[in-house]
N, C-alpha and C positions, 0 to 999 in steps of 0.2 A: 513091671507092666509096659507093654509096647503100645505106643500111642501114635496114630496117623493124624497129622494136623492138616486139615484142609482149608482152602481159601487163605493161604498163609502168605503174607507179604514180608518183605525184609524186616520191617519194624516189628511184626508179630514174632518172627523167629528170634530177633534179638531179645525181646522182653521174656518170652517163654523160656529161651535157653537160660537166661539169667536166673529165673525163679525155679527151674527145674533141676538146676545144678545140684548134684549129690542128693537127690530126692528119690532114688530108686525108680526113675522113670526113664524109658528109652523113647525119645521123641524123633519122629521122622516128619519132614515138612514137605507139603505138596501145595503148589500155587493154584492148582485146579480146584474147582468146587466139587463137593461130593454130589454125585447124582448117579443115575443108572448107568451113564456113559463112563463113569470113573470108579464104579463099585469094585472093579478087579484090583484096585490099589490097596484095598483094606485086608487082603489075604495076609495072614500071619500076625495080625494086630489084635490086641485085647480091647482096645478103646479107640474111639475117633473123637476129634475136637473140630467143631464146626462154627461157621459164622452166619451172618444174617441171611445171605443168599444161597446157602446150600439147600438142595432140595431133598429133604429127609422124609419122604413120603412112605406109604405103607409098603410099596414094593422094595424100596431101598432098605427099609428096616428089616424086611423078611430076609434079604440077601445079607445084611449085617449079622443076623442071627445065625445063618447058615455058614458064615465065615468065622463064627466064634467070638464076634464082638459082643461085649457085655455092657459097655458104657458109651454114652454120647455126652460129651462135655461141651456144652455151648459156650462161646466166648461172647455172649451178648445177653441182654435182658429178655428181649422178645423171643417167642417160641412158636409163632404161627406158621413157621416153615417146617415144623416137626409134627408128624402124626403121633400124638401122645398116646392115643388109645392102641394103635398098632405096637408101639413100643412096649406098653404095659402088657399086652397079650403075649409078646415075644420074651417078656422078662428082661428087657434092656432098660437099664437105669439112664434117666436123662437128667442132667444138671444144667443150671444156667447161672448167669452173673447178674442178679437182680439189682445191684447197687454198685455200679463201677465209678461213676463220678457224675451225680446228677447236675452239678453245677456246670460241667463242661457243655452239656447239651442245652441247658437253660441259657447260658451265656451265648451260645451260638444262635439261639433263637432271637435274643436281643440284638446280636450282631446283624442279623437279617433285617430286623425292624429298623435299626439305625441306618443301614445302607439303603434300604428302600426309601426311607423318609428323607434322608438328607442327600441322597443320590451320589454318594461317594464313589460308586463304581463308574458312573458317568463322568464325575468331576476328575477322577484320576486320569482317564484317557484324554479329556480336554486339555488338562495342564501339560501332559506329555507331549502334546501337539502345539503347545504354545497358545492355547485358547484359554484365556482367563475370564471369559464372559460368564456372568452368573444367571442370565436368562434360561429358564427351564430347569434350574436347580433348586427351586423353592421347596422348603419342607415345612414342618409344623412342630410346635412344641409338644413334647410327650406329656409335660406336666398338665394335669387336669383332664387328660383323655381317659375314655373308658376302655379297659382292656378285659377281654373275656378269656378265660383259661379253661379249656375242656380237658379234664383229667388233672387231678391234684395229688398224684403219687409223689415220689421223691423229686422227679424232674419238674413236674408241674408246680410243686410247692417252692422249689428253688426259683423258678421263673417268677412266680407271684411275688416273692420277697424282693426280687431285683425291680420289678415294675412299681411296687409300692415305694421303693427308694427314689424312683423317678418322679414321684408325686402323682401317679395314676390312680384312678378309681378301678379296683380290681374286682371283677365278677367271676365267680367259679361255678363249674358244674362238675359233680362227681357223685357216684352212687354212695360213697363213703366220705362225707365232709370231714375236713380236718379242723378240730377245735383250735389247734394252734394257729392256723391261717385266720380263723374267725377272730381270735384274740388280737391278731396283727392288723385287723381292719378289713380283711377281705369278706366278700358277701357271697353266699351260695344262693343261686336262684335256678329256675327251671331252664332247660336248654333253649327252648324257644325265646326266652327273655334275653339269654346270652346273645342269640342271633340278632334280636331287635335293638339292643341297646349298645352293643360294642362297636367302638371305632376300629379296634384291633382284635383279632381272634387268633389265639395260638393253641395248637393241638398237641396235647401231651397224654393221649389215652392209648391203650393198647388196641391192636387190631383183632376184632372178633366179628362174628356175624352181625352183631347190633351196631357195630361202628364202621363196618365196610361202607365206603362212599358216603360217609357222614356229611361231607361237603358235596352237595349235589344241587341240581337246579331248584329243588323244592326248599331246601334249607337257605340257599342263596337268595331266594325271593324275599325271605323274611329279614334280610340284613339291610343295613344302611347302604345307600349308594356310596361307592368309593371305599368300601371296607378294605382293610388290610387283613389278609389271611397268611398265616405262618404255619408251616408243618415241618417239625423236626422229629416226628414220631415214626409213623409208617405210611409208605406211599399210598396205599389203597384206601386211606381215610379220605382222599380227595378224588373225586371223579374228574380226571384230567380234561376231557373233552368239554364237559359241562362248565368247568372252570375257565376254559378258553372262551367259551360263549359268553360267560359273565365278564371277562376282560374286554371283549368287543363291545359289550353294551355299557360298560362303565360301572357295573354293579361291583365288581372287584376293582379297586383302585391300585392295589399293590398285592403282589403275590410272592412270597418267599418260601422256597421249597429246599430241604436238605434231603429229601427222600422222594421217590417216584414209584408208581405202581409197577412199572416194568423195568425197574432199575437193575435187576439181576442180569439183564442182557448187556449193560453198558458200564455201570458203576464199578469203581475200584480198578479199572483198567485204562491204559492210555489208548483212547480212541481217536487221537488227533489225525491220524493218517488213514482213517476208515470212514466210510459213509454210514452214518447211524441210521439203521433201518427201523426208524420209528417216526412217522410223520407228525404225530401228535406232539411228541417231545420237541422235535425240531421247530414246529410252529410255535410252541410255548417260548422258546429261547429267542424268538424275533421281537417279543414285547419289551419295550424299554422299562416298563414298570414290573418286570418279573426278574427275580434273582434266584438262580439255582446253584446249589453246591452238591458235591458228589458224596453224600452221606458222611460228612466230616464232623458232625456235631460232637461226637464222642471223642474226637481225635486230639487228645491232650496227653502230655507225658504222664500226668497223674492217672488219667483213665486207663492208658495202656498198661501201666505197671499194675494197677489194681485188677484189671481183667486177667492179666497173666498170673498174678498171685492167686486169685480166686479160682481160676481154671485148674492150676496145679493142686491147690487145696481140695477141690472137688474130686479130682482123680485119686488123690491119696486117701481121702475119706472113704471112697468106695473100695479102694484096695484093702483098707484096714478094717472095712465093715463097721464104720462108725456112722452115727446119725448125722444128718446134714439137712438143714432147713432149706438149702438151695436145690433139693432134689424134687423134680417134677413128677417122676414115676417111680 
């Protein structure tokens, strides 16, 4: 099987090459994203492997079919960037990696909480400049605070367990409550109650029509003044401009983002010598109580290895016509 790997960075190539060794797969690596602009690269390949910001829309899928591609192996859990209906109509199988390392993303969400709370990002620069003053670096104890977790799948559940370890009161919202989390002392309540009662709200839900811009001016109005919002899931869960308005008003006291709605234009690339053509994003970075990371929540050794291993396994399962629970179409 000849596989074209898109959005491939050096670390992806290293792990994929390791797990593809002697597996009857011929891997070709492309740093560019898959889109209509790069579709010509798939000529002669049987399968493509893509990541979170590849644009696999209906037009791209039709071209993949015409080029003879039979398989799309995603190297991520989310699949909102793939037109699954179009893939099914074209007879193209789509696989994903539903469980690569829930704790890696959950731990990164906690890292954002701790950074924003204890202002370690600001303290680091002060000390580098010889400034050891503590004024402006006041934080708060996490113990006893109310943390709202929206979405309690594998990542959300891992996050809840960590926050319980801090001594937090953990409130959850999910269409499918976890009895395991309930047994551990977490409480499931209505979404509006999450908004009203939480000191910290962390998003761990998928992006779909019902969750698009879940954090907006209407949901923010229901929250405590000075609430902390953390998003390590999908960028479009947060309406960026309305979050900025809430930062100005003080409704949002802390904002931690590892994802951004328009991230496909900037994330995973070195933009340090470029002018970022996104005024909303640039404005967000000016706030001292905002911390943004470049979609690195998943980025641990354990997660990368598991992503590579599962991606290779998905391709081999399809090649050998075996059943696979990670198949989406």
